C-alpha positions as CSV (number, residue, x, y, z in Angstrom):
1,M,0.0,0.0,0.0
2,H,1.2,3.5,-0.9
3,I,-0.4,6.6,0.6
4,T,0.1,10.2,-0.5
5,R,-1.3,12.7,2.0
6,L,-2.6,15.8,0.3
7,Q,-0.3,18.0,2.4
8,D,2.7,15.9,1.1
9,A,1.7,15.9,-2.6
10,K,4.3,17.5,-4.8
11,P,3.5,20.1,-7.5
12,Y,4.2,19.4,-11.2
13,F,4.2,22.0,-14.0
14,P,2.8,20.8,-17.3
15,P,3.3,23.2,-20.2
16,E,0.4,25.3,-21.4
17,H,-1.4,25.2,-18.0
18,H,-2.2,28.8,-16.9
19,D,-3.4,29.9,-13.4
20,M,-3.4,26.3,-12.3
21,R,-1.8,24.3,-9.5
22,C,-1.2,20.7,-10.3
23,L,-0.3,18.1,-7.7
24,R,0.8,14.5,-8.3
25,L,-1.1,12.1,-6.0
26,Q,0.0,8.7,-7.3
27,G,2.5,7.5,-9.8
28,H,5.6,9.1,-11.3
29,E,7.5,10.9,-8.5
30,A,4.6,10.4,-6.1
31,G,5.2,6.7,-5.8
32,P,5.0,3.3,-7.5
33,A,2.5,2.6,-10.2
34,E,2.2,0.1,-13.0
35,A,-0.7,1.2,-15.1
36,L,-1.8,4.8,-14.3
37,W,-1.1,7.9,-12.4
38,L,-3.4,10.4,-10.6
39,G,-3.2,14.1,-10.3
40,M,-5.3,16.9,-8.9
41,S,-5.5,20.3,-10.5
42,Q,-6.9,23.5,-9.1
43,L,-7.9,26.1,-11.6
44,L,-8.2,29.7,-10.4
45,P,-10.9,31.9,-11.9
46,G,-9.8,32.3,-15.5
47,G,-7.4,29.4,-15.3
48,H,-7.1,27.3,-18.4
49,T,-5.1,25.0,-20.6
50,S,-4.4,25.4,-24.3
51,L,-6.3,23.4,-26.8
52,D,-3.9,20.5,-27.4
53,A,-3.8,16.7,-27.8
54,S,-1.6,14.0,-26.4
55,P,-1.2,10.4,-27.4
56,L,-2.5,9.2,-24.0
57,E,-6.1,8.8,-22.8
58,K,-7.3,11.1,-20.0
59,Y,-10.1,11.0,-17.5
60,Y,-11.3,14.1,-15.6
61,V,-13.6,14.1,-12.5
62,V,-14.7,17.5,-11.2
63,L,-14.4,17.3,-7.4
64,E,-15.5,20.9,-6.7
65,G,-16.7,23.8,-8.8
66,E,-17.6,24.1,-12.5
67,L,-15.2,23.2,-15.4
68,T,-15.7,24.0,-19.1
69,I,-14.1,21.5,-21.3
70,E,-13.9,21.5,-25.1
71,N,-12.2,19.5,-27.9
72,G,-12.5,22.0,-30.8
73,L,-15.8,20.6,-31.9
74,E,-17.8,20.2,-28.7
75,R,-18.0,22.2,-25.5
76,A,-19.5,21.1,-22.2
77,V,-19.7,22.3,-18.6
78,L,-18.9,19.7,-15.9
79,R,-20.1,20.1,-12.3
80,Q,-19.3,18.3,-9.1
81,W,-18.9,14.5,-9.7
82,D,-19.3,14.8,-13.5
83,S,-16.6,13.1,-15.5
84,C,-15.1,13.2,-19.0
85,R,-12.9,10.9,-21.0
86,I,-10.6,12.3,-23.6
87,A,-9.5,9.8,-26.2
88,P,-5.8,9.4,-27.3
89,G,-5.0,12.0,-29.8
90,E,-8.2,14.0,-29.1
91,K,-7.6,17.7,-28.4
92,R,-8.8,19.2,-25.2
93,A,-8.9,22.6,-23.4
94,L,-10.0,23.1,-19.8
95,R,-11.3,26.5,-18.6
96,N,-12.6,27.9,-15.4
97,E,-15.1,30.5,-16.5
98,T,-16.4,31.2,-13.0
99,N,-15.3,33.3,-10.0
100,R,-14.7,30.2,-7.8
101,A,-11.8,27.8,-7.9
102,V,-12.3,24.4,-9.6
103,T,-10.7,21.2,-8.3
104,V,-10.3,18.3,-10.8
105,L,-9.0,14.8,-10.5
106,L,-7.0,13.6,-13.5
107,S,-6.2,9.9,-14.3
108,M,-3.9,8.9,-17.1
109,P,-2.1,5.8,-18.1
110,L,1.6,5.7,-17.7
111,P,3.6,6.0,-20.9
112,A,4.7,2.7,-22.3
113,A,8.0,1.5,-21.0
114,K,10.9,1.9,-23.5
115,A,12.6,-1.3,-24.3
C-alpha cells in the first residue's frame, strides 16, 4: 500500500497550463505505479489549458466547482462529480469561466516502457 497525503503531494508544472496548480497524487515521482497515475488540478478563476492533444487517454472528474471542457468541436460544462474521457489524440482545453476555484481529479495511463 502506498499513501500520499494531500499535504505531502508535490506540484508538477505541465506546459500550457495557466493559473493552475497541479499536484501529483500517485505514480511518477509520487510513488510506485504500474498502469496509471493520478493528479489533482486546481484552476483559479480564468485558469485554463491550451487546446492541445496528447497520445494518452485522459479522465477528468470534477471534485468541486464548474469546469468548461472543449475539444475543438464540442463544449461542455462539468459540475461536481461529473466526469469526462478524452481519447488518445483528441484535443482538449480546460477552462474555469467562474469566479470560484475548480478542483479536478486527473487519471492517465503511464507512458509505455521503453525497451
